[in-house]
C-alpha positions as CSV (number, residue, x, y, z in Angstrom):
1,M,0.1,0.1,0.0
2,L,2.8,2.3,0.9
3,K,4.7,1.6,-2.2
4,K,1.6,2.3,-4.3
5,L,0.8,5.5,-2.6
6,G,4.4,6.8,-3.1
7,L,4.3,5.7,-6.7
8,V,0.8,7.8,-7.4
9,L,2.4,10.8,-5.7
10,L,5.7,10.5,-7.6
11,I,3.6,10.4,-11.0
12,L,1.7,13.5,-10.1
13,I,4.8,15.5,-9.1
14,L,6.6,14.4,-12.3
15,A,3.6,15.5,-14.4
16,A,3.4,18.9,-12.6
17,G,7.2,19.3,-13.2
18,A,6.7,18.6,-16.8
19,A,3.9,20.9,-17.2
20,A,5.8,23.7,-15.5
21,T,8.9,23.1,-17.8
22,A,6.7,23.2,-21.0
23,S,4.9,26.3,-19.8
24,A,8.1,28.0,-19.3
25,A,9.4,26.9,-22.7
26,A,6.4,28.2,-24.2
27,A,6.5,31.6,-22.5
28,G,10.2,32.0,-23.5
29,G,10.1,31.4,-27.1
30,S,13.2,32.2,-29.1
31,P,15.3,35.3,-29.3
32,S,14.1,37.8,-31.8
33,A,16.2,38.2,-34.8
34,A,18.5,41.2,-34.7
35,K,18.3,43.6,-37.5
36,A,21.7,44.4,-38.7
37,A,22.4,47.8,-40.1
38,P,22.0,48.7,-43.8
39,K,25.1,47.8,-45.8
40,D,25.6,51.5,-46.8
41,V,26.4,52.7,-43.1
42,V,29.7,51.4,-43.5
43,K,31.7,51.1,-46.8
44,I,32.9,47.6,-47.2
45,T,34.7,46.5,-50.2
46,A,35.5,43.0,-49.1
47,V,33.6,40.1,-50.3
48,S,31.8,39.7,-47.0
49,A,31.8,41.1,-43.5
50,V,30.1,40.8,-40.1
51,L,30.2,42.8,-37.1
52,M,28.9,41.0,-33.7
53,D,28.3,42.1,-30.3
54,A,30.1,39.3,-28.3
55,G,28.0,39.5,-25.2
56,S,24.7,38.9,-26.8
57,G,25.8,37.4,-30.3
58,Q,23.6,40.1,-32.0
59,V,24.8,40.9,-35.5
60,L,25.1,44.7,-35.8
61,Y,26.1,44.9,-39.4
62,S,26.6,42.1,-42.2
63,K,27.6,42.1,-45.8
64,D,26.9,38.6,-47.5
65,P,27.5,37.0,-44.2
66,D,27.0,33.4,-45.5
67,V,29.3,33.4,-48.7
68,R,31.5,30.6,-48.6
69,W,35.4,31.9,-48.6
70,P,38.7,30.3,-48.2
71,P,39.9,31.0,-44.5
72,A,43.6,31.1,-44.8
73,S,45.1,31.6,-41.3
74,I,42.1,32.7,-39.5
75,T,41.6,29.1,-39.4
76,K,44.0,29.3,-36.4
77,V,41.0,30.9,-34.2
78,M,39.4,27.6,-34.1
79,T,42.8,25.7,-33.6
80,M,43.6,27.8,-30.6
81,L,40.0,27.4,-29.2
82,L,40.3,23.6,-29.3
83,V,43.8,23.6,-27.9
84,T,42.6,26.0,-25.1
85,E,39.6,23.8,-24.3
86,A,41.9,20.7,-24.2
87,L,43.9,22.7,-21.6
88,E,40.8,23.6,-19.5
89,Q,39.6,20.1,-19.5
90,G,43.0,19.0,-18.2
91,K,43.8,16.6,-21.2
92,I,47.0,18.7,-21.9
93,K,49.2,21.0,-19.9
94,L,50.8,24.3,-21.0
95,E,54.2,22.9,-19.8
96,D,53.8,19.9,-21.8
97,Q,56.9,19.3,-24.1
98,V,55.4,18.8,-27.4
99,P,57.6,16.7,-29.6
100,V,58.0,17.8,-33.5
101,S,57.1,15.2,-36.1
102,D,58.2,14.9,-39.5
103,E,54.8,16.1,-40.7
104,A,55.3,19.1,-38.8
105,Y,58.6,19.7,-39.9
106,R,57.7,19.4,-43.4
107,M,54.8,22.1,-43.3
108,G,55.1,24.8,-45.7
109,G,54.0,28.4,-45.5
110,S,54.4,30.7,-42.4
111,Q,56.3,28.8,-39.7
112,I,59.0,28.8,-36.9
113,W,61.2,26.3,-38.6
114,L,60.6,23.5,-36.1
115,D,63.2,20.8,-36.4
116,P,62.3,17.0,-36.2
117,G,62.6,15.8,-32.6
118,E,62.6,19.5,-31.1
119,R,60.4,19.8,-28.2
120,L,58.7,23.1,-27.4
121,T,56.0,23.7,-24.7
122,V,52.2,24.0,-25.5
123,K,52.6,27.7,-24.3
124,D,55.3,28.3,-26.8
125,L,53.5,26.9,-29.7
126,L,50.4,28.8,-28.8
127,Y,52.6,31.9,-29.1
128,A,53.8,31.0,-32.3
129,I,50.4,30.3,-33.8
130,A,48.8,33.5,-32.4
131,L,51.6,35.8,-33.4
132,Q,53.8,34.2,-36.2
133,S,50.9,32.2,-37.6
134,A,53.1,29.3,-37.5
135,N,51.6,26.3,-39.6
136,D,54.2,23.9,-38.3
137,A,53.1,24.7,-34.7
138,C,49.5,24.0,-35.4
139,I,50.5,20.5,-36.6
140,A,52.5,19.8,-33.6
141,L,49.7,20.9,-31.3
142,A,47.0,19.2,-33.3
143,E,49.0,15.9,-33.1
144,H,49.5,16.7,-29.4
145,V,45.6,17.1,-28.6
146,A,44.1,14.6,-31.0
147,G,46.9,12.2,-32.1
148,S,46.9,13.2,-35.6
149,E,46.0,16.2,-37.8
150,A,43.2,14.3,-39.4
151,A,41.6,13.6,-36.1
152,F,42.1,17.1,-35.1
153,V,40.3,18.2,-38.1
154,Q,37.5,16.1,-37.3
155,L,37.1,17.8,-33.8
156,M,37.2,21.2,-35.7
157,N,34.3,20.5,-37.7
158,E,32.4,18.8,-34.9
159,R,33.1,22.0,-32.7
160,A,32.0,24.3,-35.6
161,R,28.5,22.5,-35.8
162,Q,28.1,22.8,-32.0
163,L,28.7,26.5,-32.3
164,G,26.0,27.0,-34.9
165,A,28.3,27.0,-38.2
166,K,26.3,26.2,-41.2
167,N,28.6,27.4,-44.1
168,S,32.1,26.0,-43.2
169,N,34.2,22.8,-43.7
170,F,37.6,22.6,-42.1
171,A,40.2,20.5,-44.1
172,N,43.4,21.2,-42.0
173,A,44.6,22.9,-38.7
174,H,46.6,25.8,-40.4
175,G,44.7,27.3,-43.2
176,L,46.7,26.5,-46.3
177,H,44.4,26.2,-49.3
178,D,42.4,23.2,-50.1
179,P,39.4,23.2,-52.6
180,D,37.1,21.6,-49.9
181,F,38.2,24.1,-47.2
182,Y,35.8,27.2,-46.8
183,V,34.3,29.4,-43.8
184,S,31.7,32.0,-43.9
185,A,32.1,35.4,-42.2
186,M,29.1,34.4,-39.9
187,D,30.6,31.2,-38.9
188,M,33.8,32.8,-38.1
189,A,32.1,35.4,-35.9
190,L,30.4,32.6,-34.0
191,I,33.8,30.9,-33.5
192,A,35.4,34.0,-32.4
193,R,32.7,34.8,-30.1
194,E,33.4,31.5,-28.3
195,A,37.2,32.1,-28.4
196,V,36.9,35.4,-26.8
197,K,35.2,33.7,-23.8
198,H,38.7,32.3,-22.8
199,G,41.0,34.9,-21.4
200,E,44.1,32.4,-22.2
201,I,43.4,32.8,-26.0
202,L,43.2,36.7,-25.7
203,K,46.4,36.7,-23.7
204,Y,48.2,35.3,-26.8
205,T,46.4,37.2,-29.3
206,S,46.9,40.6,-27.8
207,T,50.8,40.1,-27.3
208,F,52.5,42.1,-29.9
209,Q,55.9,40.4,-29.6
210,E,57.4,37.6,-27.9
211,Y,60.6,35.5,-27.9
212,L,61.2,31.7,-28.0
213,R,63.9,29.4,-27.7
214,G,65.9,31.4,-25.1
215,G,65.7,34.6,-27.1
216,K,66.6,33.1,-30.5
217,T,63.3,33.3,-32.1
218,W,61.6,36.7,-32.3
219,L,57.7,36.8,-33.0
220,V,55.9,39.7,-34.1
221,N,52.1,39.7,-34.3
222,T,50.7,40.1,-37.8
223,N,47.6,41.9,-36.4
224,R,48.2,45.6,-36.9
225,L,45.2,46.6,-35.2
226,L,47.0,45.9,-31.9
227,R,49.3,49.0,-32.6
228,F,46.8,51.5,-33.8
229,Y,43.2,50.6,-32.6
230,Q,42.0,51.4,-29.0
231,G,41.0,48.3,-27.2
232,A,42.0,45.9,-30.0
233,D,43.3,42.5,-28.3
234,G,42.9,39.8,-31.2
235,L,42.2,37.6,-33.0
236,K,43.9,36.4,-36.3
237,T,45.0,37.5,-39.7
238,G,44.9,35.2,-42.9
239,S,45.9,35.7,-46.5
240,H,47.0,33.7,-49.6
241,S,46.2,34.1,-53.3
242,Q,42.7,32.4,-53.1
243,A,41.6,33.9,-50.0
244,K,43.1,37.4,-50.6
245,S,43.2,39.1,-47.3
246,N,41.0,38.1,-44.2
247,L,40.8,39.2,-40.6
248,V,39.0,38.3,-37.7
249,A,39.3,41.1,-35.0
250,T,38.0,41.9,-31.7
251,A,38.2,45.1,-29.4
252,K,36.7,46.0,-26.0
253,R,35.9,49.5,-24.8
254,D,33.8,50.4,-21.6
255,G,32.9,46.8,-21.1
256,L,31.4,46.2,-24.7
257,R,33.3,43.8,-26.7
258,L,32.9,43.7,-30.4
259,I,34.0,41.2,-33.1
260,S,34.5,41.9,-36.7
261,V,35.2,39.6,-39.5
262,V,36.4,40.6,-43.1
263,L,36.8,38.1,-45.8
264,G,38.4,38.7,-49.2
265,A,39.7,42.2,-49.0
266,E,42.0,43.1,-51.9
267,T,44.8,44.2,-49.8
268,S,46.1,43.6,-46.3
269,Q,45.7,47.5,-45.6
270,V,42.2,47.3,-46.8
271,R,41.4,44.5,-44.3
272,F,42.7,46.5,-41.4
273,N,41.0,49.6,-42.6
274,E,37.6,48.0,-43.0
275,S,37.9,46.1,-39.8
276,A,38.5,49.4,-38.1
277,A,35.6,51.1,-39.9
278,L,33.3,48.2,-38.5
279,L,34.5,48.5,-35.1
280,N,34.0,52.2,-35.1
281,Y,30.5,52.0,-36.4
282,G,29.7,49.6,-33.4
283,F,31.4,51.7,-30.6
284,A,29.7,54.9,-31.9
285,N,26.4,53.5,-31.9
286,Y,26.1,50.9,-29.1
287,K,26.6,50.9,-25.6
288,G,27.6,48.1,-23.1
289,V,24.8,47.2,-20.9
290,A,25.7,44.9,-17.8
291,L,23.1,42.0,-18.1
292,A,24.2,39.9,-15.2
293,S,26.9,38.9,-12.7
294,K,28.0,35.4,-12.1
295,T,27.8,35.9,-8.5
296,E,24.1,36.8,-8.3
297,V,21.5,34.4,-7.3
298,V,18.8,35.0,-9.7
299,K,16.4,32.4,-8.3
300,K,16.1,29.4,-6.1
301,V,14.9,26.6,-8.2
302,R,12.7,23.8,-6.6
303,V,13.9,20.2,-7.3
304,Y,12.0,17.1,-7.0
305,A,13.0,13.6,-6.3
306,G,16.4,15.1,-4.9
307,D,18.5,15.0,-1.6
308,I,18.0,18.7,-1.6
309,D,14.9,20.7,-2.3
310,F,16.5,23.8,-4.0
311,V,19.4,24.9,-6.1
312,D,20.4,28.3,-6.7
313,A,20.5,29.7,-10.2
314,V,23.1,32.0,-11.3
315,P,24.3,33.3,-14.6
316,A,27.0,31.3,-16.4
317,D,29.0,34.3,-16.9
318,D,29.4,38.0,-16.3
319,T,27.7,39.3,-19.3
320,V,27.6,42.8,-21.0
321,V,25.6,43.2,-24.0
322,G,25.5,46.1,-26.8
323,V,22.3,48.1,-26.9
324,K,21.9,51.0,-29.2
325,K,22.5,54.3,-27.6
326,G,19.4,56.1,-26.7
327,E,17.6,52.9,-26.3
328,T,19.0,51.8,-22.9
329,E,16.1,53.0,-21.0
330,G,13.2,50.8,-20.0
331,L,14.9,47.5,-20.2
332,T,13.6,44.7,-18.2
333,R,14.8,41.3,-17.1
334,R,12.9,38.1,-17.7
335,I,13.8,35.0,-15.8
336,M,13.0,31.8,-17.7
337,V,13.2,29.0,-15.2
338,P,10.7,26.0,-14.7
339,D,9.1,25.9,-11.5
340,L,10.5,22.4,-10.7
341,I,13.3,20.5,-12.2
342,P,13.9,16.8,-11.7
343,A,17.1,15.3,-9.8
344,P,19.8,14.6,-10.5
345,V,21.1,18.1,-11.1
346,Q,24.7,18.6,-11.8
347,K,26.7,21.6,-10.5
348,G,27.1,24.0,-13.2
349,A,24.1,22.4,-15.2
350,K,21.9,24.9,-17.2
351,V,18.5,25.2,-15.4
352,G,17.2,28.1,-17.3
353,E,18.0,31.5,-19.0
354,L,18.0,35.1,-17.9
355,Q,16.7,37.5,-20.7
356,V,16.9,41.3,-21.0
357,V,14.0,42.8,-23.1
358,D,13.3,46.2,-24.5
359,K,10.1,48.1,-24.4
360,A,8.7,46.4,-27.4
361,G,9.5,43.0,-25.9
362,N,12.5,42.3,-28.1
363,I,15.2,40.2,-26.6
364,V,18.5,42.3,-26.6
365,G,20.6,39.8,-24.4
366,Q,20.5,36.5,-22.9
367,V,22.7,34.4,-20.5
368,P,22.3,30.7,-19.4
369,L,21.4,30.3,-15.6
370,V,23.4,27.4,-14.0
371,A,23.0,25.5,-10.9
372,V,25.5,26.4,-8.0
373,Q,24.7,23.1,-6.1
374,E,24.5,19.5,-7.0
375,A,21.2,17.6,-6.3
376,K,21.5,14.0,-6.2
377,A,18.5,11.6,-7.1
378,L,17.1,9.9,-4.0
379,P,17.0,6.2,-3.8
380,Y,13.6,4.9,-4.3
381,P,12.8,3.9,-0.8
382,K,13.8,7.3,0.5
383,L,12.1,9.0,-2.2
384,V,8.7,7.0,-1.4
385,L,9.2,8.0,2.3
386,K,9.8,11.6,1.7
387,L,6.8,11.8,-0.7
388,F,4.6,10.1,2.0
389,L,5.8,12.3,4.9
390,R,5.0,15.3,2.8
391,A,1.6,14.1,1.9
392,I,0.8,13.7,5.6
393,G,2.5,17.0,6.6
394,M,5.3,15.3,8.7
395,P,8.8,16.8,9.1
396,G,11.2,15.3,6.7
397,G,8.8,15.5,3.8
398,K,8.7,19.4,3.5
399,Q,9.7,20.8,0.1
């Protein structure tokens, strides 16, 4: 009898939780599509371009953003992202001595002239990629992370799909031309948006010069924006005869971080000029608005069938989004969290979303809400007892 009563109560609670979740999802909907600025507000002669607010992912300007184009060395944004994620996951360490294979030694194009059997640290190789655009360093790190460049390229394409890239296909880890190798400006903006979340990447891409091999190898960053554009701290240049001149750039001012992508500029100077023009447009017309702090408990979320009754929901990151100047008044926050979530709940798991909407109800920014605590699932006998005690109003069943 007790077991049947507990089972009935459990079914009712599960149904209530599912209904609450569905209701919250229906109320939230999907973010409203951002309206990018007309093409004529910035003069862009490159084949395609995108200006994106890194905080919200809103596209502030675009010109033919989905055109497929050879990436050249802006490929290395993805290479550095995967290496950095492997570091954060504990798969490799910055101090690892990475051996140089024959494949890395034979690489052409831009390089730091690695010798077979030579060993450099992951840290040094990242500097070589970010500053010197070293193809041989890309191969060495790809092999260190995935075992082979081919396996690493598979990871690149998988990660691109995860980030929402729809018009990209990576064929190598460095960017030398391949007829089946292409990206789009929009896809590179999405990849760069993920990359700038990692301070370790920006540490390398913002460095103008560095020395390796005990001072014998001098590296100078190919990104001239670092020298003349206020707030610029990345990311990567790229060029060869088929790609012409490409640039993925980022800059931050007064908390607002913008990402610009220029593909197919006629000259190196044009890519820098047009990237600066895009960033100028963004900073002139948009203001950074703090959306959330990752230390703020936005809501206590009820947990059912767990060893604890509530978990605290906090923003996944400190988030600043770009809002058009003059339109920052009247913004409101919308908390999209179900009334009940089922155990188990992992610490750091997404439990909802915090949105900021304007007067018209358009979403101008959003950030995932994650659980601060872990909530373990109760074993069935304990769950039945808890539900029974709650049903009769006894201590130990309160939720």
